[in-house]
DRENKEGU-974290 format. One line per 2 residues: their letters; for each residue x, y, z of C-alpha. Coordinates in nm, 2 decimals. Each point is the difference from the previous one (the first is absolute). Layout:
<recs>
a	X:Y:Z; ...
</recs>
This chain:
<recs>
ms	12.37:5.85:23.62; 0.01:0.37:0.05
tv	-0.20:0.22:0.23; -0.02:0.36:0.09
qa	-0.13:0.15:0.35; -0.36:0.17:-0.04
ge	-0.09:0.15:0.31; -0.08:-0.30:0.27
vr	0.04:-0.26:-0.29; 0.27:-0.15:-0.25
lg	-0.13:-0.03:-0.34; 0.12:-0.25:-0.26
wr	0.12:0.16:-0.31; 0.17:-0.09:-0.34
ew	0.15:0.18:-0.29; 0.03:-0.07:-0.37
gk	0.20:0.24:-0.25; 0.19:0.33:0.05
gd	-0.08:0.38:-0.09; -0.08:0.34:0.09
at	-0.37:-0.08:-0.02; -0.14:-0.22:0.27
vv	-0.35:-0.19:0.01; -0.12:-0.12:0.31
fi	-0.22:-0.32:-0.04; -0.30:-0.02:0.26
hg	-0.16:-0.36:0.01; -0.34:-0.11:0.08
nl	-0.16:-0.19:0.26; 0.12:-0.36:0.10
as	0.30:0.06:-0.25; 0.39:0.14:0.02
kd	0.23:0.20:-0.21; 0.08:-0.34:-0.19
wi	-0.31:0.03:-0.22; 0.21:0.22:-0.25
el	0.31:-0.25:0.00; -0.08:-0.14:-0.35
aa	-0.09:0.35:-0.14; 0.30:0.19:0.16
pl	0.28:-0.14:-0.26; -0.20:0.15:-0.28
fp	-0.03:0.37:0.14; 0.19:0.28:-0.17
ig	0.35:0.03:0.08; 0.09:0.31:0.19
lr	-0.29:-0.05:0.25; 0.05:-0.09:0.36
vi	-0.29:-0.20:0.11; -0.07:-0.10:0.36
gi	-0.27:-0.21:0.17; -0.09:0.01:0.34
dw	-0.19:-0.23:0.21; -0.29:0.10:0.23
rg	0.04:-0.05:0.37; -0.15:-0.37:0.05
cg	0.11:-0.11:-0.36; 0.32:-0.14:-0.15
ds	0.31:0.07:0.17; -0.14:0.26:0.24
dr	-0.06:0.01:0.35; -0.35:-0.13:0.13
pq	-0.11:0.22:0.29; -0.29:-0.17:0.20
pa	-0.35:0.15:-0.12; -0.18:0.23:0.19
ad	-0.34:-0.13:0.10; -0.15:0.24:-0.24
ys	0.28:-0.04:-0.26; 0.08:0.36:0.03
ny	0.38:-0.05:-0.04; -0.06:-0.18:-0.34
sm	-0.23:0.29:-0.15; 0.08:0.16:-0.34
qq	0.13:0.31:0.17; 0.25:-0.22:0.20
ha	0.12:-0.17:-0.31; 0.04:0.34:-0.16
ed	0.19:0.13:0.27; 0.23:-0.32:0.03
ml	0.06:0.06:-0.37; 0.11:0.38:0.04
aa	0.22:-0.09:0.30; 0.15:-0.28:-0.23
ld	0.07:0.24:-0.28; 0.18:0.24:0.28
gl	0.20:-0.31:0.11; 0.09:-0.07:-0.37
gi	0.12:0.37:-0.05; -0.28:0.03:-0.27
kf	-0.13:0.35:-0.01; -0.20:0.00:-0.35
ch	-0.11:-0.28:-0.17; -0.29:-0.15:-0.24
la	-0.22:-0.31:0.11; -0.14:-0.29:-0.15
th	-0.29:-0.16:0.21; -0.19:-0.32:-0.03
st	-0.35:-0.05:0.15; -0.03:0.12:0.37
gg	0.35:0.15:-0.07; -0.20:0.27:-0.19
ii	-0.19:0.14:0.29; 0.32:0.00:0.22
aa	0.18:0.18:-0.26; -0.30:0.27:0.01
rm	0.05:0.08:0.36; 0.36:0.03:-0.07
lv	-0.10:0.25:-0.26; -0.22:0.21:0.19
mh	0.26:0.01:0.30; 0.30:0.10:-0.20
ph	-0.08:0.08:-0.38; 0.33:0.15:-0.07
rf	0.16:-0.31:0.06; -0.14:-0.17:-0.27
gr	-0.03:0.01:-0.38; -0.18:-0.23:-0.25
vl	-0.19:-0.29:0.13; -0.08:-0.32:-0.19
al	-0.29:-0.19:0.19; -0.10:-0.37:-0.10
dp	-0.36:-0.12:0.09; 0.02:0.27:0.31
vt	-0.21:0.00:0.29; -0.10:0.37:-0.04
pl	-0.05:0.28:0.26; -0.36:-0.10:0.02
gm	0.13:-0.32:0.20; -0.19:-0.33:-0.01
af	-0.28:-0.16:0.20; 0.02:-0.36:0.14
na	-0.29:-0.16:0.19; 0.01:-0.24:0.26
dq	0.03:-0.31:-0.20; 0.25:0.13:-0.22
ig	0.22:0.10:0.30; -0.09:-0.34:0.11
lf	0.17:-0.15:-0.33; 0.32:0.15:0.06
ra	0.00:-0.15:0.38; -0.08:-0.34:-0.17
mm	0.30:0.07:-0.21; 0.22:0.02:0.29
as	-0.06:-0.35:0.08; -0.01:-0.16:-0.34
ke	0.28:0.02:-0.24; -0.23:-0.17:-0.26
lt	-0.28:0.26:0.04; 0.29:0.29:-0.03
rt	0.12:-0.16:-0.34; -0.36:0.00:-0.15
vm	-0.05:0.36:0.12; 0.34:0.13:-0.11
at	-0.07:-0.18:-0.37; -0.30:0.27:-0.03
aa	0.28:0.28:0.01; 0.19:-0.16:-0.29
ss	-0.27:-0.19:-0.17; 0.15:0.02:-0.34
lf	0.26:-0.25:0.11; -0.27:-0.28:0.05
vp	-0.22:-0.21:-0.21; -0.34:0.17:-0.02
ds	-0.19:-0.31:0.08; 0.23:-0.04:0.33
ma	-0.10:0.32:0.14; -0.37:-0.11:0.04
pn	-0.15:-0.01:0.38; 0.13:-0.33:0.17
ai	0.27:-0.07:-0.26; 0.38:0.02:0.06
pr	0.16:0.25:-0.22; 0.24:-0.16:-0.27
fr	0.30:0.21:-0.14; -0.01:0.03:-0.39
dg	0.28:-0.19:-0.18; 0.34:0.16:-0.05
lg	0.01:0.26:0.29; 0.35:-0.07:0.12
di	0.13:0.27:0.21; -0.34:0.14:0.05
qa	-0.14:-0.30:0.17; 0.31:-0.05:0.21
lf	-0.04:0.36:0.16; -0.39:-0.04:0.03
dr	0.08:-0.31:0.21; 0.25:0.20:0.20
ii	-0.24:0.27:0.04; -0.24:-0.22:0.17
eq	0.26:-0.10:0.26; 0.08:0.36:0.06
tf	-0.38:0.08:0.03; -0.05:-0.26:0.26
gv	0.26:0.16:0.26; -0.15:0.33:-0.03
se	-0.13:0.16:0.34; -0.35:0.00:0.10
gi	0.01:0.39:-0.03; 0.00:-0.08:-0.37
wi	-0.23:-0.29:-0.02; -0.27:0.20:0.20
gt	0.13:0.35:0.05; 0.01:0.08:-0.38
pv	-0.37:-0.08:-0.05; -0.09:0.15:0.31
nl	0.18:0.32:-0.06; -0.10:0.04:-0.39
tr	-0.36:-0.04:0.12; 0.08:0.31:0.24
er	0.13:0.18:-0.28; -0.32:-0.06:-0.19
es	-0.22:0.13:0.24; 0.20:0.29:0.11
ge	0.01:0.15:-0.34; 0.30:0.17:0.14
le	0.25:-0.04:-0.28; -0.28:-0.02:-0.26
rr	-0.06:0.36:0.04; 0.40:0.08:-0.03
mr	0.02:-0.16:-0.36; -0.04:0.34:-0.19
di	0.29:0.10:0.24; 0.22:-0.27:-0.18
rh	0.17:0.17:-0.29; 0.28:-0.25:-0.07
ph	-0.02:-0.16:-0.36; -0.17:-0.33:0.07
lv	-0.02:-0.30:-0.28; -0.25:-0.25:0.13
lw	-0.01:-0.35:-0.15; -0.28:-0.23:0.05
ge	-0.02:-0.36:-0.11; -0.33:-0.07:-0.15
rd	-0.02:-0.34:0.17; 0.05:0.15:0.33
gw	-0.25:-0.10:0.25; 0.11:0.20:0.27
ip	0.04:0.37:-0.07; -0.33:0.15:-0.12
ps	0.03:0.17:-0.31; -0.26:0.28:0.12
dl	0.25:0.09:0.24; 0.28:0.05:-0.23
ra	-0.20:0.21:-0.23; -0.09:0.23:0.30
ma	0.34:0.01:0.08; 0.11:0.09:-0.35
ea	-0.28:0.30:-0.03; 0.08:0.12:0.35
mp	0.40:0.02:-0.02; 0.10:0.30:-0.23
dc	0.27:-0.21:-0.18; -0.10:-0.36:-0.02
rl	-0.01:-0.23:-0.28; -0.22:-0.33:0.00
vi	0.11:-0.31:-0.22; -0.19:-0.31:-0.02
vp	0.23:-0.29:-0.09; -0.19:-0.30:-0.19
gi	0.07:-0.38:0.12; 0.18:0.08:0.33
gh	-0.13:-0.04:0.35; 0.08:0.20:0.32
sm	0.40:-0.05:-0.02; 0.17:0.08:-0.33
nl	0.32:0.01:0.19; -0.02:-0.36:0.05
el	-0.23:-0.12:-0.29; 0.18:0.17:-0.28
pa	0.31:0.16:0.15; 0.16:0.09:-0.34
ly	-0.36:0.20:-0.04; 0.04:0.17:0.29
ag	0.35:0.09:-0.05; -0.10:0.15:-0.34
yf	-0.25:0.23:0.16; 0.26:0.09:0.27
ga	0.25:0.10:-0.25; -0.24:0.21:-0.18
wf	-0.08:0.18:0.31; 0.33:0.06:0.15
gg	0.25:-0.07:-0.26; 0.02:0.35:-0.11
la	0.11:0.06:0.35; 0.34:-0.21:-0.07
a	0.14:0.20:-0.26
</recs>
């Protein structure tokens, strides 16, 4: 396990490949850098890819959450990532994001635009944020106490891995046959998820709701000029496509691609396909 000092916390990080061009992967909520480990061996030769765990996740420190979860805000995560890049000696890089990693990256881009190049955003939470009501936040709190419930909800983030009938309400999700390493990684991910900080379980939906209500980052979307390729799985029930269309229309250089047959997590559901998009978007940088 490798860690880097990032302000008041140490963050876990992992590296795949070597090269002059660096791509930094920022994972989603209740997740970790390991969500790209099956895709990473298929990335283009000549790229250095680094995954960094948020505070409260993976191999990173888990600070006690403040009463209002302000020390787990999207701004705080962005500041942590920027400090980690400083600690790793990365002055310029490209970004690959998944889910809530997308809004963290957006905050990084508006803070230090000249440090970043291209962005590959997989099913991102956009700069609009997301709204969670009390019942939805209560579900996250219930997940903290139940590994079975956690697995059921997390299955909806990788829906194509499971037999469709088993995804019905009150059913137990069952893997499709022949998943091999993907199934093993999903099972390990559930164990990781169950160990994240309350600042992640509850703080993330609380802070994403604040982002939605403030509209501050939404108003800055036109200032984000970095080339974006946004991928959205058509079976993703988490990210509203209307938000992605708003993002694509507002940002000066943003293309939205809808991918059939995939849910919220192509990097886990079809690692080879994710690696294909990754290579198409970043591969020329490795030349």
